[in-house]
N, C-alpha and C positions, 0 to 999 in steps of 0.2 A: 352320161351323166358323171356329174361332179359328187366327190368322194367328200365325206369332212377328212379333215386332220386326224392325224393319228391316236392325237391326246382324246378327239372323241371319240372314237371308234374303240379303243379299250373302256373308256369310261360310260359307253354306251347305257343307255338302260334296258335292261328285260321286261318289257313291257307288257306281256302275256303271249307272245306268237312267237313261234319260228318258223322261218321258213328254210324249207333243205333247197338246194339247186344242185343238182352233181350225181354223182354214181348213188346208187342203193345196191343193197343187199337184197338177196332173193327175197328176204320178207318183209322189201320196203325200208328198212328202217335204216339210218345211218349209221356206220363204225366210229366208235364212240372216239378212234385215233384222229377220225381225218374232220372232226369239227372244230371249224372257227368263225366266232361271228363278226361278218362286217354291218353294223348297224348305220343306219341314217338318225338317230334317238329319235322313232319316231313311236308313236302307240301300237302300230301294228305291225309288229314283229322282229326279231332280226331275221337275218338274212345269213345260214346256213350254209357255206361252200365246203368245198371239198378240198381240202390248202391241208397245210403241214400239221404236222402231230402237235406241235410245240403251242398249241391255241389258246394254252389257259387253263385254269381248273377254274372259273367262273365260268364258262360256255359247254364246258359238260354238265358243271353241275345247273346248269341251267336246263339241259336236257331231261338230267333227272329228276329237277322238280318232279317234273309233271309228269307219271307213266305213257299220260295218253300225246306226249311230244313226242313220240315214236311211232313212223309204220301207222298214223291215223289216216284214214280215208278223206279224200278232197271236197269240200261244201260243194254244194250246189253251185254251181255260177264260174268257178274257175278250170272246171275240166271240162263245159259245153262249148257247143260250136256257135256260128257266130248269129246262126237261124233259129236255136234254142234261147237264148237267150233276148232278139231283137223279141219273143215272142211274150217277153215280160214284161218288156221298156222300150217296144215301140221304135227299138235301134236301127240306124240302117249299117250296109253290112262291111262299114269301115271299123264297125264297132268291136268283131269279130278279132281282127289284124291289130286295132291296139293295145287290146289286152291276151290278145295269144302270149304265150309264154314257150309253150310247146310241152311236149312230155318229160321235161324233164326238170319241171316247176310243181313241187308237192308241197300242196299246205297241211302242216303236223297241229297246227292247231289254231283254233280261230283265236280270233284276240277279245272279244269282247267279254265271254262267261262261260258258265259248263252246261250251257244247252249244244245238243246236236243236234242234227238235222234226219231225221230218218225220210227214207226214200218213201215207206208208200205211201204214208198217209201227208206228208206233204208240212208236218209240225213238230213243232220244237219237242223234246222229251230232254230232262233234266240227265245227267249223268247218273246225281245220286237214287235216282227210280231205280236203280240197278239194286241198292242196296234197302234195308227197312230200314233203317234210320237216315231224315235227311242231312246234307251237309253242305255248310255254307260254305259260297264260293263269293270269296270279296272279290271280284272281276263282276262280279252279276247280281248282288245283296239282295236284291227281291227279284229276281229272275225276270226280268225285262226282256230277256230274248224269247220267254212264252208268252208271251203278249201278242207276238208280230207273225205277221202272218208268211207263206214262203215268201209270195212276190216279193215282200221288203227285204228281207234276208240276202234274196239275190241280187236285188236292188243294192242293197248296204252294201254286201260284200265282194261285189263285184268295181262298184266303185272305190271303195278301198282299196285296192287292188291296185289304180288307176293313181291315188291321192299317193301311195307309199313309192310305185315303182318311179311315174309319172312328175311328182311334184315335189316330193319331201327333197330330192336330190339336187335343184334348182334353188331352193328357198335361203339357203347361207348366203351366195352371192347374190340372187336377187334381191335380198332385205342389208346386204351391206351395199352394193352398189345404186340401192334405190333403182330397180329396173322392174317393173311391171313387163311380162310375158304374151305380147299379143295374140300368141298361137296357142295359148292356155283357152283361150273363148272357143275357139275353131275346135278345138280334138273336146272340150267337153260337147259341142256343140254335133260332134260324131256320135259320144258317147250317146245322147239322147237327154240330157239332164241340164237343160235349160228350159228353163217355164215348165218345169213337168209335170205340175198340176192340170195345165192344161188342156182342155179335150180339143183335138183335130189340130190344123194349120202345123204335122210335122212333129207336134208336141206329145211326150209320152203319155198325158193324162191318168197319171199314179195318185195316188193319195197325199196326202195331207203329211202322214206320218212315214213318209216316204221320201218327201220334200225334206223333213226334218232329218230323217238318219242323213240324207246327202250332206246336208250344214252342217251337220256334227262331225261328218267323216274328213269334210275339205277345211273346214276349222281346225281342226285336228290338226293339220301343218302349219296351215296361217289362216288369220281372220281379215287379210286382207284378200290373199282368192277367196275365200267366203264373200266377202266384199264385194266385188264383181262381179260373182256371179247371181248373188241375192240383187243388185244391181239391174241386173238384166232380165232377170225372172220375175223380181214381184215391181219392181220398178217401172220397168220400161215396157216390158209385154205384158203386163198382169195389166196397164191402162189402157193398152193399147185392144185386148182381148175384153175388159169390165165396159168401157167408156167406150173405144173406137166403131165407127161404120164398117162395114163388111167390108168395102173397099180399102180401108186402110188396113183392117184386118190380113185380107191377102196379098196386100201390097207389102208389111212388114214382117209379119208372124213365121212365115215361115225362113224366110232367110233370118232373124232374129236367133230360131229354134237352133238354127245349123250352126252359127257362131258366123256367121257371112258375113253379119253387121252388128256393131257394139253400138250399144246403148247409157247413157246416162241420164239421171233426173233431176232436173231444176226447180229446189223449192227455197232452200237457202239462203239468204241474201246476206252479203256486207256489215247490214245494220240491223238485221232482223234472222233470227234464228228458232228458239222456240215461240216468238211469236208470227208465226207467218201471215197472220192475217192484216198484220201491218204491213206487207211487202211492195215495194214501189216499181217494181218492173212493171209499166204499161203498155200495152195493147192497144190501140187506135184502129177502127174500120174503115176500110174504104172501101165503101158498098161502090162505087165507079170501076178499081180495079180489084172488086171481089177479095179480097184482103184484107189483114193487119199488116199495121208496124209495129214492133217489138223496138220496146229499149230498159234499157236496163240491166243488171249484173244479177248473177251468183254465185255465192262462193262455197269452198270444200265440196268440193261436186265429185264423188267416185265416178273413175272413165271418161271424164269432160276432155284429157288434153288427146288422147287418143279414141273418141266415138266416133260413129258414123250419124247414130241419132241421138238427138236432143228433146226429152217430153220436158218441154217447159210452161211452169204455169203463170199467169199474167192475173194484174187487173182490168177489165176492158173498162170502157166509159161507162155505163150503165153501176160501175163497184160492182161486180160479180165476175170473180176468180174463174179462171178458163183453162182449158189445159190445150198447149200446142206441141206439134210433132213439127221441129228443127230439123235439118239435114244440113253435114256439113257443106263447108263449098257456099253456101248463101251468103250471098253478101253483108256483108255490116257483123258477119258474126263469128266469134274470134272465142278458143280456149285454153289459154294459157295456163302452164301446169304450175302449181306451188310446190317452190322445192324448200328442202329443210325441213322436212318430216324427221319424227322423231320414234312414229307409231306406222304400224299401217304401208311401210316403206316399199314393199312389195306389190301393191296396189298402185296406179293411175290416181292423183289427187291433181286438180285444179280450179278453173273460174269457168264462167259461160257471162260473154260481153256480146252484149248485143247492140250494135251503136245504128237506127230505124233498119233492122231487118224486116224484108218484106214474105212475110208466109202467108200463103193460096190458103185462101177459105176453107178447103177441103182438109187444109191440113188439122184443123179445128176438132178437137175432141167430141164431137157432138152432143154425148149425155154424160158429160160432166159437168156441174157448176156449182157455183162455190167451193169450201176447203174439207165439204166431205169427197171429192174425188181424192185430192191426195192425201189425205189421213186415209183412205182406203187402201190406196198402196203400201202407206206406211204400215198401215198396221199388217196385212199382206208379209213385207221385211221382217217387220218386229219379230213376229211368228217361227220363221227362220234364225231369226238372232236366236232365240230362248236356245233351241237345241246347238247350236254351233258354237255358242260358248263354252259351254258342255265337254265336247270335243277339247277345246284347247284347256280348260279344265284338267281332263282327262291324262293325255298328255302331261302335263305337269306334274298330278298327284305321281304316277307310273315313273316319271325320271326320279323324282323326289325318294321315293319306297327305294327304287335300285340303287340310286345313290346310297340313301342312309345305310343299307347293307353291306354296300361292297367297301364304304370307307371306314376307316380302323383309326379310332381316336383312342389315346389312352388303353390302347391293349383287346378292345371289343369294336364290334360295330358298332355307329350312332343310330342303329335301329334297336337297339336295347336299351337307348334311353326310355324312361319313360314318356319325355315330354315331346322324343320324338314318335313315340308312337298315338300320343295325343292328337299332335296336330296331323299326321295321316287318319286319324278317324273322323276328327273334323269333315277333310278334304271329304274322305270318302261320304259320310251322310250327309253333305253339301249337295253333292256327285248324284248318287242316286236320288234323292228329293227329289231335284231340277230336272230329272232323265221319264223320273214317273211323271211330273207333273205332264210332262212334255206331251210325253204319250198322249193322257186324257185330254189335251185341249186338244193335239191334229185329232183324236175321235171325235170331237165335240164339233174342231172346224167341219168334218166331213161329212156331219149330220145339221151343219148351217144352226149351231146352236154355240157357237162361238161368238164370246162378245168381245169391243174392245178393250175393257175392264178387264177381261182375264188376260189378253193378250200383253195389257199392261205390266201387272200383276208378275208373269215370268218374263217377262224384258226387265222389269228393273231388279226382281230378283236374282237369275241366276247371274245375271251381268255383272253385278255386284258379288256375290259368291266365288264367281270364276275370278274376277279381277285379285279377292281375297286370296283366295286360291294361289295361283300364280305369284303374287307378291310373299305367300308362306314358302313359296317351293325355292323361290328364287334364295328365302333367307336359308332354308337347307341347305342347301350348296356350297352357303359361306363364299369365298374368294371365287371356283368357280361359279358361279349361280351368275356372276355379269359377265361370262364368254359366252359369245352367241355358238359357241360347237355345242353348248348344251340345250340352248333351244329358247329355255324357257324365261330368258331375259326377253324376247322378242315376244313371247305371247303377253307378257306382262307390260311390256308397251304397247303394244296392239292391243288390249285390254282397256289400256286407259282411253283410246278413242272407242271404241266399242260401248263402254260403259258411257258417252256421251250423246252419241250421231242416234237417229229417228227414237230421238223422245230421250234426254240427261235421264238421270235417276231421282232430281228430285220434280219435274215436268210428271213423270210416270206415280210418284206418289201423291199430286194434287190429282190427278184425275182418279185415281184411288179415292182421297181423300172426298173429291166431288160426289163419287157411289157411293162414301160408307154416311156421312151427313148430307147431303143433297146443297149444298152450297161449295159456288167457285170460289177458289182462292188463287186466282192466278194472278189476281193484283190485290194490291192491299186497299186502294179507294175503291175500288167496285163490290 
């Protein structure tokens, strides 16, 4: 694993959790003299190792800050066997090997809230319930944790461990060098988190809320990583599951779920972004050859340079838009990489070029006709984004909080200034409201009551608020805010793209405006 430079380690944020690796005393706590923080700068917690005693007062203060950060019990999931975990997520045997860290790993405090897991009922119980007077916990202001099921908590906590232990150490250099690690998709496949809401075909079949929690944990690390998972799950696996034939589902879904195949989704074109109905990509039917010939180009396509399977939307001779499954290696198909991105640098983005690509009839999605097909996929992906961006925002809040507590200016911590506290309060408010809205939307989605307008409302709101929070956090870190070692500038740059793709901020405003007024206003002349 790649660790951060010493400057980043010394200034890394206390973001609400600490992990102890190494020796414990008979009570299961860590001797205070043996504490030192080695942080990856993430919102999943600081890693506490049994290292020399000159660790610094801030780390000892980190443990003293919360008495529950010593000798607490493991949350469900981290000490479980692979078999127990598989019962909840339909995961494969490699799952346990991926996440197992042996008896030396002990979680001292969960990241997200004041809620703890009760062993008997499988429900969450607030720590403050032990006292007669409720206490406010800024890490979970409205007790989101208590609204989650035991399975959802298990899935989230297990995936969080993977994200922080396996992804966070990679992201700094991956972003600097503009490198996408293809093996991440295979690892996610081994964990069972690809196409997680799909039932059957090797998929986990979990709730929409669980899917949202996965997106939140992944984007807490990086929006590019979450984008790769979103495309695979919502834009490739979902259309095959929703619009494909049984033969297509059997052929592709199990391999996509395992991460053996990586897919991409081609809708946006060089001349048509927010107006996909004007697409220029054409599909000509060849009845004698039982095939279609595709010509055209797609651009800004996540995963395309490394994709094995391409879900492409094209206009047929009858003017109907249909979906096609193209495979890597088809003659006339190429996917050049787009270089020089300042955003989403850790994901692969490119084009799809089709020059007389022959696609057999059996590769047409039979249940998709018109723009309803691709829009159904986009709404599924947008739902995951509404959760994901708040993970990035949470990282920025926690980083800004700890930085302003540690940074001394004019003899006092920056956090003592009213302006700083007001900014932190604004951040916390927007994140809290956004998360509870996501939870409600997820429950409605599982009840088949969610509408595209609901998803547009939250995609627009949460992306915009997350971008504002990242920009504000960058400013609060001063000059250090532009250093990638603190990660905030990376989140800010990523969220610029996330605010644009899957429907821009303004396009979603027009969707909502149409719902409010009954008048479509996408063009001034119509």
